[in-house]
PDB file with one MODEL, atoms N, CA, C and O in Angstrom:
MODEL        1
ATOM      1  N   MET A   1     112.206 148.633 169.381  1.00  0.00           N
ATOM      2  CA  MET A   1     111.321 148.763 169.326  1.00  0.00           C
ATOM      3  C   MET A   1     110.648 150.027 169.853  1.00  0.00           C
ATOM      4  O   MET A   1     111.179 150.355 170.914  1.00  0.00           O
ATOM      5  N   THR A   2     109.881 150.673 169.568  1.00  0.00           N
ATOM      6  CA  THR A   2     109.211 152.147 168.754  1.00  0.00           C
ATOM      7  C   THR A   2     108.916 152.862 170.879  1.00  0.00           C
ATOM      8  O   THR A   2     108.639 152.277 171.925  1.00  0.00           O
ATOM      9  N   GLY A   3     109.055 153.607 170.692  1.00  0.00           N
ATOM     10  CA  GLY A   3     108.948 154.470 171.637  1.00  0.00           C
ATOM     11  C   GLY A   3     107.828 154.880 171.627  1.00  0.00           C
ATOM     12  O   GLY A   3     107.321 155.039 170.516  1.00  0.00           O
ATOM     13  N   ARG A   4     107.036 155.198 172.813  1.00  0.00           N
ATOM     14  CA  ARG A   4     106.113 155.987 172.853  1.00  0.00           C
ATOM     15  C   ARG A   4     105.500 157.248 172.896  1.00  0.00           C
ATOM     16  O   ARG A   4     105.234 157.617 174.040  1.00  0.00           O
ATOM     17  N   PRO A   5     105.148 158.138 171.852  1.00  0.00           N
ATOM     18  CA  PRO A   5     104.970 159.389 172.198  1.00  0.00           C
ATOM     19  C   PRO A   5     104.587 159.841 173.120  1.00  0.00           C
ATOM     20  O   PRO A   5     104.013 158.997 173.808  1.00  0.00           O
ATOM     21  N   ASP A   6     104.600 161.448 173.827  1.00  0.00           N
ATOM     22  CA  ASP A   6     104.285 161.867 174.662  1.00  0.00           C
ATOM     23  C   ASP A   6     103.152 162.227 175.155  1.00  0.00           C
ATOM     24  O   ASP A   6     102.564 162.013 176.215  1.00  0.00           O
ATOM     25  N   LYS A   7     102.835 163.097 173.747  1.00  0.00           N
ATOM     26  CA  LYS A   7     100.892 163.177 172.973  1.00  0.00           C
ATOM     27  C   LYS A   7     100.818 162.946 172.147  1.00  0.00           C
ATOM     28  O   LYS A   7     101.787 163.340 171.498  1.00  0.00           O
ATOM     29  N   LEU A   8      99.962 162.310 171.464  1.00  0.00           N
ATOM     30  CA  LEU A   8      98.937 162.003 170.527  1.00  0.00           C
ATOM     31  C   LEU A   8      98.825 163.266 169.481  1.00  0.00           C
ATOM     32  O   LEU A   8      98.094 164.182 169.859  1.00  0.00           O
ATOM     33  N   LEU A   9      99.321 163.380 168.501  1.00  0.00           N
ATOM     34  CA  LEU A   9      98.829 164.155 167.648  1.00  0.00           C
ATOM     35  C   LEU A   9      97.659 164.617 167.254  1.00  0.00           C
ATOM     36  O   LEU A   9      96.751 163.851 166.930  1.00  0.00           O
ATOM     37  N   ASP A  10      97.560 165.726 167.238  1.00  0.00           N
ATOM     38  CA  ASP A  10      95.579 166.449 167.198  1.00  0.00           C
ATOM     39  C   ASP A  10      95.476 166.438 165.015  1.00  0.00           C
ATOM     40  O   ASP A  10      96.577 166.605 164.490  1.00  0.00           O
ATOM     41  N   ASP A  11      94.620 166.310 164.315  1.00  0.00           N
ATOM     42  CA  ASP A  11      94.168 165.530 163.300  1.00  0.00           C
ATOM     43  C   ASP A  11      95.001 166.861 162.152  1.00  0.00           C
ATOM     44  O   ASP A  11      95.105 166.645 160.945  1.00  0.00           O
ATOM     45  N   ARG A  12      95.407 167.895 162.665  1.00  0.00           N
ATOM     46  CA  ARG A  12      96.182 169.019 161.978  1.00  0.00           C
ATOM     47  C   ARG A  12      97.592 168.349 161.576  1.00  0.00           C
ATOM     48  O   ARG A  12      97.988 168.207 160.419  1.00  0.00           O
ATOM     49  N   GLU A  13      98.207 168.004 162.630  1.00  0.00           N
ATOM     50  CA  GLU A  13      99.360 167.917 163.034  1.00  0.00           C
ATOM     51  C   GLU A  13      99.527 166.301 162.080  1.00  0.00           C
ATOM     52  O   GLU A  13     100.268 166.187 161.104  1.00  0.00           O
ATOM     53  N   ARG A  14      98.876 165.459 162.503  1.00  0.00           N
ATOM     54  CA  ARG A  14      98.253 164.112 161.589  1.00  0.00           C
ATOM     55  C   ARG A  14      98.303 164.104 159.934  1.00  0.00           C
ATOM     56  O   ARG A  14      98.691 163.051 159.429  1.00  0.00           O
ATOM     57  N   GLN A  15      98.097 164.726 159.425  1.00  0.00           N
ATOM     58  CA  GLN A  15      97.518 164.516 157.825  1.00  0.00           C
ATOM     59  C   GLN A  15      99.064 164.412 157.331  1.00  0.00           C
ATOM     60  O   GLN A  15      99.424 163.522 156.560  1.00  0.00           O
ATOM     61  N   PRO A  16      99.688 165.116 157.695  1.00  0.00           N
ATOM     62  CA  PRO A  16     100.643 165.142 156.585  1.00  0.00           C
ATOM     63  C   PRO A  16     101.340 163.700 156.445  1.00  0.00           C
ATOM     64  O   PRO A  16     101.423 163.122 155.361  1.00  0.00           O
ATOM     65  N   TRP A  17     101.789 163.225 157.546  1.00  0.00           N
ATOM     66  CA  TRP A  17     101.864 161.946 158.148  1.00  0.00           C
ATOM     67  C   TRP A  17     101.115 161.058 157.602  1.00  0.00           C
ATOM     68  O   TRP A  17     101.659 160.011 157.250  1.00  0.00           O
ATOM     69  N   LEU A  18      99.473 161.260 157.356  1.00  0.00           N
ATOM     70  CA  LEU A  18      98.838 159.874 156.650  1.00  0.00           C
ATOM     71  C   LEU A  18      98.798 159.813 155.244  1.00  0.00           C
ATOM     72  O   LEU A  18      98.398 158.852 154.587  1.00  0.00           O
ATOM     73  N   ARG A  19      99.350 161.176 154.690  1.00  0.00           N
ATOM     74  CA  ARG A  19      99.692 161.535 153.196  1.00  0.00           C
ATOM     75  C   ARG A  19     100.883 160.771 152.974  1.00  0.00           C
ATOM     76  O   ARG A  19     100.942 159.881 152.126  1.00  0.00           O
ATOM     77  N   LYS A  20     101.838 161.103 153.725  1.00  0.00           N
ATOM     78  CA  LYS A  20     103.264 159.786 153.096  1.00  0.00           C
ATOM     79  C   LYS A  20     102.799 158.697 154.048  1.00  0.00           C
ATOM     80  O   LYS A  20     103.719 157.982 154.444  1.00  0.00           O
ATOM     81  N   LEU A  21     101.911 158.479 154.388  1.00  0.00           N
ATOM     82  CA  LEU A  21     101.659 156.772 154.472  1.00  0.00           C
ATOM     83  C   LEU A  21     100.446 155.936 153.224  1.00  0.00           C
ATOM     84  O   LEU A  21     100.483 154.896 152.568  1.00  0.00           O
ATOM     85  N   ASP A  22      99.624 156.878 153.359  1.00  0.00           N
ATOM     86  CA  ASP A  22      98.843 157.181 151.569  1.00  0.00           C
ATOM     87  C   ASP A  22      99.803 156.465 150.602  1.00  0.00           C
ATOM     88  O   ASP A  22      99.349 155.424 150.128  1.00  0.00           O
ATOM     89  N   ARG A  23     101.388 156.919 150.111  1.00  0.00           N
ATOM     90  CA  ARG A  23     101.951 157.109 149.082  1.00  0.00           C
ATOM     91  C   ARG A  23     102.302 156.039 148.886  1.00  0.00           C
ATOM     92  O   ARG A  23     101.882 155.354 147.953  1.00  0.00           O
ATOM     93  N   ALA A  24     103.100 155.691 149.678  1.00  0.00           N
ATOM     94  CA  ALA A  24     104.237 155.205 150.425  1.00  0.00           C
ATOM     95  C   ALA A  24     103.396 153.461 149.872  1.00  0.00           C
ATOM     96  O   ALA A  24     103.760 152.577 149.096  1.00  0.00           O
ATOM     97  N   THR A  25     102.057 153.664 150.836  1.00  0.00           N
ATOM     98  CA  THR A  25     101.214 152.110 150.609  1.00  0.00           C
ATOM     99  C   THR A  25     100.773 152.298 148.954  1.00  0.00           C
ATOM    100  O   THR A  25     100.425 151.308 148.311  1.00  0.00           O
ATOM    101  N   ALA A  26     100.806 153.227 148.531  1.00  0.00           N
ATOM    102  CA  ALA A  26     100.146 152.668 146.937  1.00  0.00           C
ATOM    103  C   ALA A  26     101.403 152.698 146.065  1.00  0.00           C
ATOM    104  O   ALA A  26     101.200 151.963 145.099  1.00  0.00           O
ATOM    105  N   ALA A  27     101.899 152.923 146.045  1.00  0.00           N
ATOM    106  CA  ALA A  27     103.497 152.467 145.306  1.00  0.00           C
ATOM    107  C   ALA A  27     104.153 151.238 146.037  1.00  0.00           C
ATOM    108  O   ALA A  27     105.169 150.802 145.496  1.00  0.00           O
ATOM    109  N   HIS A  28     103.704 150.587 147.239  1.00  0.00           N
ATOM    110  CA  HIS A  28     104.383 149.920 147.159  1.00  0.00           C
ATOM    111  C   HIS A  28     102.866 148.416 146.558  1.00  0.00           C
ATOM    112  O   HIS A  28     102.995 147.572 145.671  1.00  0.00           O
ATOM    113  N   GLU A  29     101.780 148.628 147.371  1.00  0.00           N
ATOM    114  CA  GLU A  29     101.260 147.811 146.336  1.00  0.00           C
ATOM    115  C   GLU A  29     101.123 147.789 145.350  1.00  0.00           C
ATOM    116  O   GLU A  29     100.805 146.738 144.794  1.00  0.00           O
ATOM    117  N   ALA A  30     101.337 149.173 144.536  1.00  0.00           N
ATOM    118  CA  ALA A  30     101.831 148.605 142.697  1.00  0.00           C
ATOM    119  C   ALA A  30     103.252 148.362 142.587  1.00  0.00           C
ATOM    120  O   ALA A  30     103.546 148.852 141.497  1.00  0.00           O
ATOM    121  N   SER A  31     104.354 147.854 143.134  1.00  0.00           N
ATOM    122  CA  SER A  31     105.601 147.585 143.084  1.00  0.00           C
ATOM    123  C   SER A  31     104.966 146.220 143.791  1.00  0.00           C
ATOM    124  O   SER A  31     105.987 145.737 144.281  1.00  0.00           O
ATOM    125  N   ARG A  32     104.204 145.583 144.030  1.00  0.00           N
ATOM    126  CA  ARG A  32     103.987 144.613 144.449  1.00  0.00           C
ATOM    127  C   ARG A  32     103.070 143.755 143.414  1.00  0.00           C
ATOM    128  O   ARG A  32     103.086 142.544 143.195  1.00  0.00           O
ATOM    129  N   LYS A  33     102.474 144.518 142.995  1.00  0.00           N
ATOM    130  CA  LYS A  33     101.472 144.061 141.973  1.00  0.00           C
ATOM    131  C   LYS A  33     102.254 143.736 140.601  1.00  0.00           C
ATOM    132  O   LYS A  33     101.869 142.784 139.923  1.00  0.00           O
ATOM    133  N   ARG A  34     103.302 144.485 140.206  1.00  0.00           N
ATOM    134  CA  ARG A  34     104.222 144.319 139.067  1.00  0.00           C
ATOM    135  C   ARG A  34     105.347 143.366 139.505  1.00  0.00           C
ATOM    136  O   ARG A  34     106.031 142.906 138.591  1.00  0.00           O
ATOM    137  N   LEU A  35     105.646 142.996 140.776  1.00  0.00           N
ATOM    138  CA  LEU A  35     106.576 141.987 140.895  1.00  0.00           C
ATOM    139  C   LEU A  35     106.042 140.493 140.641  1.00  0.00           C
ATOM    140  O   LEU A  35     106.726 139.661 140.045  1.00  0.00           O
ATOM    141  N   ASP A  36     104.435 140.162 141.273  1.00  0.00           N
ATOM    142  CA  ASP A  36     104.035 139.226 140.854  1.00  0.00           C
ATOM    143  C   ASP A  36     104.069 138.843 140.029  1.00  0.00           C
ATOM    144  O   ASP A  36     104.537 137.712 139.896  1.00  0.00           O
ATOM    145  N   GLU A  37     103.302 139.993 138.337  1.00  0.00           N
ATOM    146  CA  GLU A  37     103.177 139.849 137.394  1.00  0.00           C
ATOM    147  C   GLU A  37     104.520 139.220 137.099  1.00  0.00           C
ATOM    148  O   GLU A  37     104.471 138.015 136.852  1.00  0.00           O
ATOM    149  N   LEU A  38     105.367 139.629 137.082  1.00  0.00           N
ATOM    150  CA  LEU A  38     107.170 139.383 136.056  1.00  0.00           C
ATOM    151  C   LEU A  38     107.241 138.164 136.897  1.00  0.00           C
ATOM    152  O   LEU A  38     108.051 137.459 136.295  1.00  0.00           O
ATOM    153  N   ILE A  39     106.854 137.531 137.934  1.00  0.00           N
ATOM    154  CA  ILE A  39     107.063 136.065 138.816  1.00  0.00           C
ATOM    155  C   ILE A  39     106.030 135.387 137.690  1.00  0.00           C
ATOM    156  O   ILE A  39     106.879 134.998 136.887  1.00  0.00           O
ATOM    157  N   ALA A  40     105.288 135.159 137.354  1.00  0.00           N
ATOM    158  CA  ALA A  40     103.977 134.627 136.067  1.00  0.00           C
ATOM    159  C   ALA A  40     104.742 134.665 134.852  1.00  0.00           C
ATOM    160  O   ALA A  40     105.028 133.619 134.268  1.00  0.00           O
ATOM    161  N   ASP A  41     105.132 135.915 134.381  1.00  0.00           N
ATOM    162  CA  ASP A  41     105.461 135.672 133.229  1.00  0.00           C
ATOM    163  C   ASP A  41     107.240 134.771 133.477  1.00  0.00           C
ATOM    164  O   ASP A  41     107.441 133.702 132.901  1.00  0.00           O
ATOM    165  N   ALA A  42     108.081 135.266 134.171  1.00  0.00           N
ATOM    166  CA  ALA A  42     109.426 134.422 134.198  1.00  0.00           C
ATOM    167  C   ALA A  42     108.862 132.909 133.966  1.00  0.00           C
ATOM    168  O   ALA A  42     109.157 132.113 133.074  1.00  0.00           O
ATOM    169  N   ARG A  43     108.155 132.799 134.815  1.00  0.00           N
ATOM    170  CA  ARG A  43     107.724 131.057 134.478  1.00  0.00           C
ATOM    171  C   ARG A  43     106.966 130.349 133.220  1.00  0.00           C
ATOM    172  O   ARG A  43     106.914 129.137 133.011  1.00  0.00           O
ATOM    173  N   THR A  44     106.369 131.427 132.399  1.00  0.00           N
ATOM    174  CA  THR A  44     105.591 131.192 132.031  1.00  0.00           C
ATOM    175  C   THR A  44     106.618 131.000 130.630  1.00  0.00           C
ATOM    176  O   THR A  44     106.333 130.275 129.677  1.00  0.00           O
ATOM    177  N   ALA A  45     107.987 131.906 130.766  1.00  0.00           N
ATOM    178  CA  ALA A  45     109.215 132.058 129.880  1.00  0.00           C
ATOM    179  C   ALA A  45     109.748 130.746 130.365  1.00  0.00           C
ATOM    180  O   ALA A  45     110.781 130.393 129.795  1.00  0.00           O
ATOM    181  N   GLY A  46     109.397 130.144 131.056  1.00  0.00           N
ATOM    182  CA  GLY A  46     110.344 128.758 131.274  1.00  0.00           C
ATOM    183  C   GLY A  46     111.551 128.818 132.811  1.00  0.00           C
ATOM    184  O   GLY A  46     112.393 127.965 133.091  1.00  0.00           O
ATOM    185  N   VAL A  47     111.340 129.707 133.338  1.00  0.00           N
ATOM    186  CA  VAL A  47     112.700 129.721 134.329  1.00  0.00           C
ATOM    187  C   VAL A  47     111.788 129.056 135.838  1.00  0.00           C
ATOM    188  O   VAL A  47     110.705 129.090 136.422  1.00  0.00           O
ATOM    189  N   PRO A  48     113.020 128.539 135.876  1.00  0.00           N
ATOM    190  CA  PRO A  48     112.640 127.403 137.670  1.00  0.00           C
ATOM    191  C   PRO A  48     112.163 128.122 138.139  1.00  0.00           C
ATOM    192  O   PRO A  48     112.282 129.270 137.711  1.00  0.00           O
ATOM    193  N   LEU A  49     111.481 127.895 139.105  1.00  0.00           N
ATOM    194  CA  LEU A  49     110.618 128.652 140.463  1.00  0.00           C
ATOM    195  C   LEU A  49     112.050 128.675 141.450  1.00  0.00           C
ATOM    196  O   LEU A  49     112.223 129.594 142.250  1.00  0.00           O
ATOM    197  N   THR A  50     112.844 127.780 141.324  1.00  0.00           N
ATOM    198  CA  THR A  50     113.840 127.626 142.255  1.00  0.00           C
ATOM    199  C   THR A  50     114.517 128.920 141.660  1.00  0.00           C
ATOM    200  O   THR A  50     114.355 129.771 142.536  1.00  0.00           O
ATOM    201  N   ALA A  51     114.894 129.237 141.073  1.00  0.00           N
ATOM    202  CA  ALA A  51     115.656 130.418 140.011  1.00  0.00           C
ATOM    203  C   ALA A  51     115.042 131.872 140.735  1.00  0.00           C
ATOM    204  O   ALA A  51     115.586 132.727 141.434  1.00  0.00           O
ATOM    205  N   ILE A  52     113.625 131.710 140.205  1.00  0.00           N
ATOM    206  CA  ILE A  52     113.057 132.962 140.646  1.00  0.00           C
ATOM    207  C   ILE A  52     112.586 133.334 142.294  1.00  0.00           C
ATOM    208  O   ILE A  52     112.015 134.322 142.757  1.00  0.00           O
ATOM    209  N   ALA A  53     113.184 131.868 143.039  1.00  0.00           N
ATOM    210  CA  ALA A  53     112.653 132.423 144.201  1.00  0.00           C
ATOM    211  C   ALA A  53     113.966 132.817 144.977  1.00  0.00           C
ATOM    212  O   ALA A  53     113.928 133.078 146.179  1.00  0.00           O
ATOM    213  N   ASP A  54     115.448 132.858 144.036  1.00  0.00           N
ATOM    214  CA  ASP A  54     116.395 133.225 144.517  1.00  0.00           C
ATOM    215  C   ASP A  54     116.572 134.892 144.189  1.00  0.00           C
ATOM    216  O   ASP A  54     117.405 135.586 144.773  1.00  0.00           O
ATOM    217  N   HIS A  55     115.863 135.280 143.401  1.00  0.00           N
ATOM    218  CA  HIS A  55     115.753 136.652 143.204  1.00  0.00           C
ATOM    219  C   HIS A  55     114.940 137.732 143.306  1.00  0.00           C
ATOM    220  O   HIS A  55     115.042 138.761 142.638  1.00  0.00           O
ATOM    221  N   VAL A  56     113.724 137.381 144.566  1.00  0.00           N
ATOM    222  CA  VAL A  56     112.794 137.699 144.664  1.00  0.00           C
ATOM    223  C   VAL A  56     112.439 137.113 146.290  1.00  0.00           C
ATOM    224  O   VAL A  56     112.664 135.973 146.697  1.00  0.00           O
ATOM    225  N   PRO A  57     111.654 138.564 147.279  1.00  0.00           N
ATOM    226  CA  PRO A  57     111.977 137.577 148.434  1.00  0.00           C
ATOM    227  C   PRO A  57     110.597 136.267 149.234  1.00  0.00           C
ATOM    228  O   PRO A  57     110.134 135.999 150.342  1.00  0.00           O
ATOM    229  N   TYR A  58     110.451 135.826 147.825  1.00  0.00           N
ATOM    230  CA  TYR A  58     109.437 134.860 148.670  1.00  0.00           C
ATOM    231  C   TYR A  58     109.937 133.345 148.153  1.00  0.00           C
ATOM    232  O   TYR A  58     110.538 133.193 147.089  1.00  0.00           O
ATOM    233  N   SER A  59     109.629 132.349 148.979  1.00  0.00           N
ATOM    234  CA  SER A  59     109.999 130.950 148.594  1.00  0.00           C
ATOM    235  C   SER A  59     109.433 130.695 147.468  1.00  0.00           C
ATOM    236  O   SER A  59     108.381 131.137 147.008  1.00  0.00           O
ATOM    237  N   ARG A  60     110.358 129.782 146.939  1.00  0.00           N
ATOM    238  CA  ARG A  60     109.458 129.006 145.595  1.00  0.00           C
ATOM    239  C   ARG A  60     108.137 128.679 145.852  1.00  0.00           C
ATOM    240  O   ARG A  60     107.285 128.964 145.011  1.00  0.00           O
ATOM    241  N   GLU A  61     107.781 128.021 147.077  1.00  0.00           N
ATOM    242  CA  GLU A  61     105.846 127.530 147.080  1.00  0.00           C
ATOM    243  C   GLU A  61     105.646 128.492 146.822  1.00  0.00           C
ATOM    244  O   GLU A  61     105.242 128.669 145.673  1.00  0.00           O
ATOM    245  N   TRP A  62     105.871 130.190 148.109  1.00  0.00           N
ATOM    246  CA  TRP A  62     104.894 131.343 147.401  1.00  0.00           C
ATOM    247  C   TRP A  62     104.628 131.529 145.997  1.00  0.00           C
ATOM    248  O   TRP A  62     103.638 131.765 145.304  1.00  0.00           O
ATOM    249  N   ALA A  63     106.346 131.266 145.756  1.00  0.00           N
ATOM    250  CA  ALA A  63     106.097 132.238 144.033  1.00  0.00           C
ATOM    251  C   ALA A  63     105.504 131.354 143.329  1.00  0.00           C
ATOM    252  O   ALA A  63     105.078 131.880 142.301  1.00  0.00           O
ATOM    253  N   ARG A  64     105.050 129.235 143.438  1.00  0.00           N
ATOM    254  CA  ARG A  64     104.497 129.164 142.595  1.00  0.00           C
ATOM    255  C   ARG A  64     103.133 130.146 142.833  1.00  0.00           C
ATOM    256  O   ARG A  64     102.525 130.889 142.062  1.00  0.00           O
ATOM    257  N   ARG A  65     102.946 129.815 144.208  1.00  0.00           N
ATOM    258  CA  ARG A  65     101.369 130.450 144.470  1.00  0.00           C
ATOM    259  C   ARG A  65     100.776 131.459 143.811  1.00  0.00           C
ATOM    260  O   ARG A  65      99.643 131.607 143.355  1.00  0.00           O
ATOM    261  N   ILE A  66     102.427 132.603 143.864  1.00  0.00           N
ATOM    262  CA  ILE A  66     101.480 133.631 142.990  1.00  0.00           C
ATOM    263  C   ILE A  66     101.351 133.352 141.978  1.00  0.00           C
ATOM    264  O   ILE A  66     100.202 133.658 141.660  1.00  0.00           O
ATOM    265  N   ALA A  67     101.850 132.924 141.198  1.00  0.00           N
ATOM    266  CA  ALA A  67     102.264 132.429 139.332  1.00  0.00           C
ATOM    267  C   ALA A  67     101.013 132.096 139.220  1.00  0.00           C
ATOM    268  O   ALA A  67     100.167 132.580 138.468  1.00  0.00           O
ATOM    269  N   ASP A  68     100.893 131.117 140.115  1.00  0.00           N
ATOM    270  CA  ASP A  68      99.599 130.121 139.659  1.00  0.00           C
ATOM    271  C   ASP A  68      97.704 131.809 139.894  1.00  0.00           C
ATOM    272  O   ASP A  68      96.990 132.520 139.187  1.00  0.00           O
ATOM    273  N   GLN A  69      97.925 131.480 141.277  1.00  0.00           N
ATOM    274  CA  GLN A  69      97.350 133.104 141.219  1.00  0.00           C
ATOM    275  C   GLN A  69      97.054 133.789 139.969  1.00  0.00           C
ATOM    276  O   GLN A  69      95.976 133.618 139.401  1.00  0.00           O
ATOM    277  N   ILE A  70      97.826 134.443 139.584  1.00  0.00           N
ATOM    278  CA  ILE A  70      97.867 135.311 138.612  1.00  0.00           C
ATOM    279  C   ILE A  70      97.654 134.901 137.033  1.00  0.00           C
ATOM    280  O   ILE A  70      96.893 135.499 136.273  1.00  0.00           O
ATOM    281  N   ASP A  71      98.199 134.143 136.797  1.00  0.00           N
ATOM    282  CA  ASP A  71      97.673 132.779 135.569  1.00  0.00           C
ATOM    283  C   ASP A  71      96.034 133.220 135.754  1.00  0.00           C
ATOM    284  O   ASP A  71      95.577 133.928 134.856  1.00  0.00           O
ATOM    285  N   ALA A  72      95.429 132.964 136.503  1.00  0.00           N
ATOM    286  CA  ALA A  72      94.125 132.096 136.926  1.00  0.00           C
ATOM    287  C   ALA A  72      93.197 133.509 137.223  1.00  0.00           C
ATOM    288  O   ALA A  72      91.973 133.501 137.361  1.00  0.00           O
ATOM    289  N   GLN A  73      94.141 134.817 137.294  1.00  0.00           N
ATOM    290  CA  GLN A  73      93.416 136.105 136.950  1.00  0.00           C
ATOM    291  C   GLN A  73      93.418 136.662 135.796  1.00  0.00           C
ATOM    292  O   GLN A  73      92.865 137.752 135.643  1.00  0.00           O
ATOM    293  N   ARG A  74      94.034 136.021 134.781  1.00  0.00           N
ATOM    294  CA  ARG A  74      94.817 135.855 133.770  1.00  0.00           C
ATOM    295  C   ARG A  74      93.734 135.168 132.831  1.00  0.00           C
ATOM    296  O   ARG A  74      93.444 135.816 131.825  1.00  0.00           O
ATOM    297  N   GLU A  75      93.214 134.176 132.980  1.00  0.00           N
ATOM    298  CA  GLU A  75      92.464 133.362 131.989  1.00  0.00           C
ATOM    299  C   GLU A  75      90.965 133.993 132.505  1.00  0.00           C
ATOM    300  O   GLU A  75      90.029 134.325 131.778  1.00  0.00           O
ATOM    301  N   GLN A  76      91.025 134.043 133.757  1.00  0.00           N
ATOM    302  CA  GLN A  76      89.367 134.498 134.181  1.00  0.00           C
ATOM    303  C   GLN A  76      89.199 135.482 133.269  1.00  0.00           C
ATOM    304  O   GLN A  76      88.308 135.375 132.425  1.00  0.00           O
ATOM    305  N   ALA A  77      90.200 136.805 133.317  1.00  0.00           N
ATOM    306  CA  ALA A  77      90.019 138.101 132.595  1.00  0.00           C
ATOM    307  C   ALA A  77      89.523 137.639 131.307  1.00  0.00           C
ATOM    308  O   ALA A  77      88.367 137.794 130.914  1.00  0.00           O
ATOM    309  N   SER A  78      90.355 137.131 130.747  1.00  0.00           N
ATOM    310  CA  SER A  78      90.203 136.618 128.992  1.00  0.00           C
ATOM    311  C   SER A  78      89.018 135.896 128.720  1.00  0.00           C
ATOM    312  O   SER A  78      88.414 136.091 127.666  1.00  0.00           O
ATOM    313  N   GLY A  79      88.591 135.016 129.632  1.00  0.00           N
ATOM    314  CA  GLY A  79      87.333 134.460 129.189  1.00  0.00           C
ATOM    315  C   GLY A  79      86.293 135.304 129.672  1.00  0.00           C
ATOM    316  O   GLY A  79      85.210 134.866 129.284  1.00  0.00           O
ATOM    317  N   ALA A  80      86.164 136.456 130.440  1.00  0.00           N
ATOM    318  CA  ALA A  80      85.505 137.288 130.646  1.00  0.00           C
ATOM    319  C   ALA A  80      85.213 138.272 129.342  1.00  0.00           C
ATOM    320  O   ALA A  80      84.178 138.875 129.057  1.00  0.00           O
ATOM    321  N   ASP A  81      86.177 138.235 128.820  1.00  0.00           N
ATOM    322  CA  ASP A  81      86.646 139.077 127.724  1.00  0.00           C
ATOM    323  C   ASP A  81      85.761 138.513 126.145  1.00  0.00           C
ATOM    324  O   ASP A  81      85.353 139.237 125.237  1.00  0.00           O
ATOM    325  N   GLN A  82      85.698 137.431 126.223  1.00  0.00           N
ATOM    326  CA  GLN A  82      85.418 136.779 124.686  1.00  0.00           C
ATOM    327  C   GLN A  82      83.245 136.262 124.967  1.00  0.00           C
ATOM    328  O   GLN A  82      82.611 135.740 124.051  1.00  0.00           O
TER     329      GLN A  82
ENDMDL
END
């Protein structure tokens, strides 16, 4: 459980923390996007979803949903290019 601060930080004191949070969030989003794409690529290459699920923090069903979503996005993007 996180303790409550005795006082809230003013805007100047808060800014370094908010910048750290922004950087961490951007890195997390980029890593998540890369992982999602790798899940779809692995399935396309023939890796079974059960094996993928053993190596990612998702269940087999979530890995399937993620791969389906990435495949649909790629199909939509390639259709828009033509």
